[in-house]
C-alpha positions in Angstrom: -92.2 67.4 -28.8 -90.9 70.0 -26.3 -89.4 73.2 -27.7 -87.0 75.7 -26.2 -87.3 79.3 -27.6 -84.9 82.2 -27.0 -85.8 85.8 -26.4 -86.0 86.5 -30.1 -88.5 83.7 -30.7 -86.0 81.3 -32.3 -86.1 77.6 -31.5 -82.8 76.7 -29.9 -83.6 73.1 -28.8 -86.2 70.4 -28.9 -86.8 67.2 -27.0 -88.8 64.1 -28.0 -91.2 62.7 -25.3 -93.5 59.8 -26.2 -96.6 59.2 -24.0 -98.1 55.7 -24.1 -101.5 54.6 -22.7 -102.2 51.3 -21.1 -105.5 49.6 -20.2 -106.1 47.6 -17.0 -108.9 45.3 -15.9 -108.9 47.0 -12.4 -109.1 50.6 -11.3 -107.9 53.1 -12.5 -108.5 51.1 -15.7 -106.1 53.2 -17.7 -102.8 54.9 -17.1 -100.0 56.4 -19.1 -96.2 56.5 -19.0 -93.8 58.9 -20.7 -90.5 58.0 -22.4 -88.0 60.7 -23.1 -85.4 59.7 -25.6 -82.0 61.4 -25.2 -81.3 64.9 -24.0 -82.6 66.6 -27.1 -81.1 68.4 -30.0 -79.5 71.9 -29.6 -78.3 74.6 -31.9 -74.5 75.2 -32.0 -75.0 78.5 -30.0 -76.2 76.7 -26.9 -73.5 76.5 -24.3 -75.3 75.1 -21.2 -77.3 72.1 -22.5 -77.9 70.7 -19.0 -79.7 73.9 -17.9 -82.1 73.8 -20.9 -82.5 70.0 -20.4 -83.6 70.7 -16.8 -86.2 73.2 -18.0 -87.5 70.5 -20.5 -87.8 68.0 -17.7 -89.6 70.4 -15.4 -92.1 71.4 -18.1 -92.8 67.8 -19.1 -93.2 66.7 -15.4 -95.6 69.6 -14.6 -97.6 68.8 -17.8 -98.1 65.1 -16.9 -98.5 65.4 -13.1 -102.3 65.5 -13.2 -102.8 63.2 -16.2 -102.5 59.7 -14.6 -98.9 59.4 -15.8 -97.6 56.6 -13.7 -94.0 57.2 -14.4 -91.5 59.1 -16.6 -88.5 57.3 -18.1 -85.4 58.9 -19.6 -83.0 56.8 -21.7 -80.2 57.1 -24.3 -78.4 60.1 -22.7 -75.1 60.9 -24.4 -73.1 60.3 -21.3 -73.7 58.4 -18.0 -73.5 61.5 -15.8 -75.3 64.0 -18.1 -77.8 66.0 -16.1 -77.2 63.9 -12.9 -77.7 66.7 -10.4 -80.6 68.3 -12.3 -82.5 65.0 -12.6 -82.0 64.3 -8.9 -83.4 67.8 -8.1 -86.5 67.0 -10.2 -87.3 63.8 -8.3 -85.7 61.2 -10.7 -83.6 58.3 -9.6 -81.2 56.3 -11.7 -81.1 52.5 -12.5 -78.1 50.8 -13.9 -79.2 49.6 -17.4 -77.3 47.3 -19.7 -77.0 48.2 -23.4 -75.7 45.6 -25.9 -74.1 46.1 -29.2 -72.5 43.8 -31.8 -69.4 44.8 -33.7 -69.8 43.9 -37.4 -66.7 45.5 -38.9 -63.8 43.5 -37.5 -65.1 40.0 -38.4 -68.1 38.3 -39.9 -70.9 38.0 -37.3 -71.1 34.3 -38.0 -67.6 33.8 -36.6 -68.8 35.2 -33.2 -71.7 32.7 -32.9 -71.3 29.7 -30.6 -71.7 26.3 -32.2 -75.1 25.8 -30.5 -76.5 28.9 -32.2 -75.0 27.9 -35.6 -76.8 24.5 -35.3 -80.1 26.2 -34.6 -79.7 28.5 -37.7 -78.9 25.5 -39.8 -81.9 23.5 -38.6 -84.2 26.4 -39.2 -82.9 26.8 -42.8 -83.2 23.0 -43.4 -86.8 23.1 -42.3 -87.7 25.9 -44.7 -87.5 29.0 -42.6 -86.7 32.2 -44.5 -86.6 35.9 -44.0 -88.0 38.7 -46.1 -88.2 42.5 -45.7 -91.8 43.7 -45.4 -93.3 46.2 -47.9 -95.5 49.0 -46.6 -98.6 47.7 -48.4 -100.1 44.3 -48.1 -101.2 41.9 -45.3 -97.7 40.9 -44.2 -97.2 44.2 -42.4 -100.5 43.8 -40.6 -99.6 40.3 -39.6 -96.2 41.5 -38.2 -97.8 44.2 -36.2 -100.4 41.7 -34.8 -97.5 39.4 -33.8 -95.8 42.3 -32.0 -99.0 43.2 -30.1 -99.5 39.6 -29.1 -95.9 39.2 -28.0 -95.8 42.4 -25.9 -99.4 42.2 -24.5 -98.1 41.2 -21.0 -95.2 43.6 -21.0 -96.4 46.9 -19.6 -93.3 48.9 -20.6 -93.6 48.0 -24.2 -96.2 49.6 -26.5 -96.8 48.7 -30.1 -98.0 51.7 -32.1 -100.6 51.8 -34.8 -100.1 50.0 -38.0 -99.9 53.4 -39.8 -96.6 54.2 -38.0 -95.1 50.9 -39.3 -96.4 51.7 -42.8 -94.5 55.0 -42.7 -91.4 53.3 -41.3 -91.5 50.6 -44.1 -91.3 53.4 -46.7 -88.2 55.0 -45.2 -84.8 54.2 -46.5 -83.5 54.3 -42.9 -85.7 51.4 -41.7 -86.3 47.8 -42.5 -89.0 45.5 -41.1 -87.9 41.9 -41.3 -90.3 39.0 -41.3 -89.3 35.4 -40.5 -91.6 33.1 -42.4 -92.5 29.4 -42.4 -94.9 28.1 -44.9 -96.0 31.7 -45.7 -96.8 32.3 -42.1 -94.9 35.0 -40.1 -93.3 33.5 -37.0 -90.8 36.2 -36.2 -90.3 39.9 -36.9 -88.0 42.8 -36.0 -87.8 46.5 -36.8 -84.3 47.9 -37.5 -83.1 51.5 -38.1 -80.0 52.4 -40.1 -78.2 55.7 -39.9 -74.8 57.1 -39.0 -73.1 53.9 -40.2 -74.8 51.8 -37.5 -77.8 49.6 -37.2 -80.3 49.7 -34.3 -82.8 47.0 -33.5 -85.9 48.5 -31.9 -88.7 45.8 -31.8 -88.2 42.0 -31.7 -91.1 39.6 -31.5 -91.6 35.9 -32.3 -93.8 32.9 -31.8 -91.0 31.2 -29.9 -93.3 28.8 -28.0 -95.6 27.8 -30.9 -92.7 27.2 -33.2 -90.0 26.3 -30.7 -88.2 23.8 -32.9 -87.8 26.4 -35.7 -86.0 28.9 -33.5 -87.8 32.0 -34.8 -86.2 34.5 -32.5 -82.7 33.2 -33.2 -83.2 33.2 -36.9 -84.8 36.7 -36.9 -81.9 38.3 -35.0 -79.3 36.4 -37.1 -80.9 37.6 -40.3 -80.9 41.3 -39.2 -77.2 41.0 -38.1 -76.3 39.4 -41.5 -78.1 42.1 -43.4 -76.4 44.9 -41.5 -73.0 43.3 -42.0 -73.6 42.8 -45.8 -74.6 46.4 -46.2 -71.5 47.8 -44.4 -72.8 48.9 -41.1 -70.2 48.9 -38.3 -72.4 47.9 -35.3 -75.8 46.6 -34.3 -77.2 48.2 -31.2 -80.1 46.6 -29.3 -82.2 49.4 -28.0 -83.9 47.4 -25.3 -82.2 44.3 -23.9 -84.7 43.8 -21.1 -85.1 44.9 -17.5 -81.9 45.2 -15.3 -82.3 42.0 -13.3 -79.3 39.9 -12.4 -80.5 37.1 -14.6 -82.4 38.3 -17.6 -83.3 35.7 -20.3 -83.6 38.4 -23.0 -80.2 39.9 -22.3 -78.6 36.5 -22.1 -80.2 35.5 -25.4 -78.9 38.6 -27.2 -75.4 38.2 -25.7 -75.2 34.7 -27.3 -74.7 36.5 -30.7 -71.3 37.8 -29.6 -72.3 41.2 -28.4 -70.8 43.4 -25.7 -72.7 45.0 -22.9 -72.1 48.5 -21.5 -73.9 50.0 -18.5 -75.7 53.3 -18.6 -78.1 55.2 -16.3 -81.8 55.1 -17.2 -83.8 57.6 -15.1 -87.2 57.2 -13.7 -89.7 59.4 -11.9 -92.8 57.8 -10.3 -95.9 59.8 -9.6 -96.0 58.5 -6.0 -92.9 60.0 -4.3 -92.7 57.3 -1.5 -92.6 54.5 -4.2 -89.8 56.5 -6.0 -87.8 56.7 -2.7 -88.3 53.0 -2.1 -87.1 52.1 -5.7 -84.2 54.5 -5.3 -83.1 52.8 -2.1 -83.6 49.3 -3.6 -81.5 50.0 -6.7 -78.9 52.4 -5.4 -78.1 51.5 -1.8 
């Protein structure tokens, strides 16, 4: 957590930055990446948020430069152009990123599903698939975390935290961890947050290959959408719909549920400047 303090010693802003560590079979064997979420939280007295945000970015970059931090990523800014000039000055480059959200207030989410998806849900239910919310104690939570780790093991951008974090999340009234089960075995799971009248899907994992004919990913997402609708939430936001390639199976899968996509900038700074310039040219020229 980065803090901004005024001349009187009062905290006027703070910014969340999460550093994740990854292990490799080849040198350097380990590296880290930093993910900054949003532009931070500021007191009402702050007039120039972009100036303080620039100081945050400079401080975090300087702190991580000599710590094998391969890249820094910034997402979820309040507006597409927030801090554009300041981020460019600090060596960041933007990539067009797609965000997806489903409207839940205007009609029932089932009405937005194509017939193919409805058939998959019906087949899963007929074969005994069901969804439960996971409690903080017990083996189910450990099984869900194990499934997430297995699912994301070859995805270097995704890191599954310790089981203790998910235990704390499961006790919060603002979070639900869903488990899709077949014969008492977890074949799908997702982590959702609920606040401000909206729902947010953070992690989604499933045994989609081992249990292909039970459609665990489809049934997990559908169950979360149905839960959010039944509890009066207006939208479901998918926090990560995959990398910004022209054809992305994950993004296309999520869009099947009737969502809308909106582009935003996600900013990156790579430790090796020449790679950063090459990536900037590739994505923005």
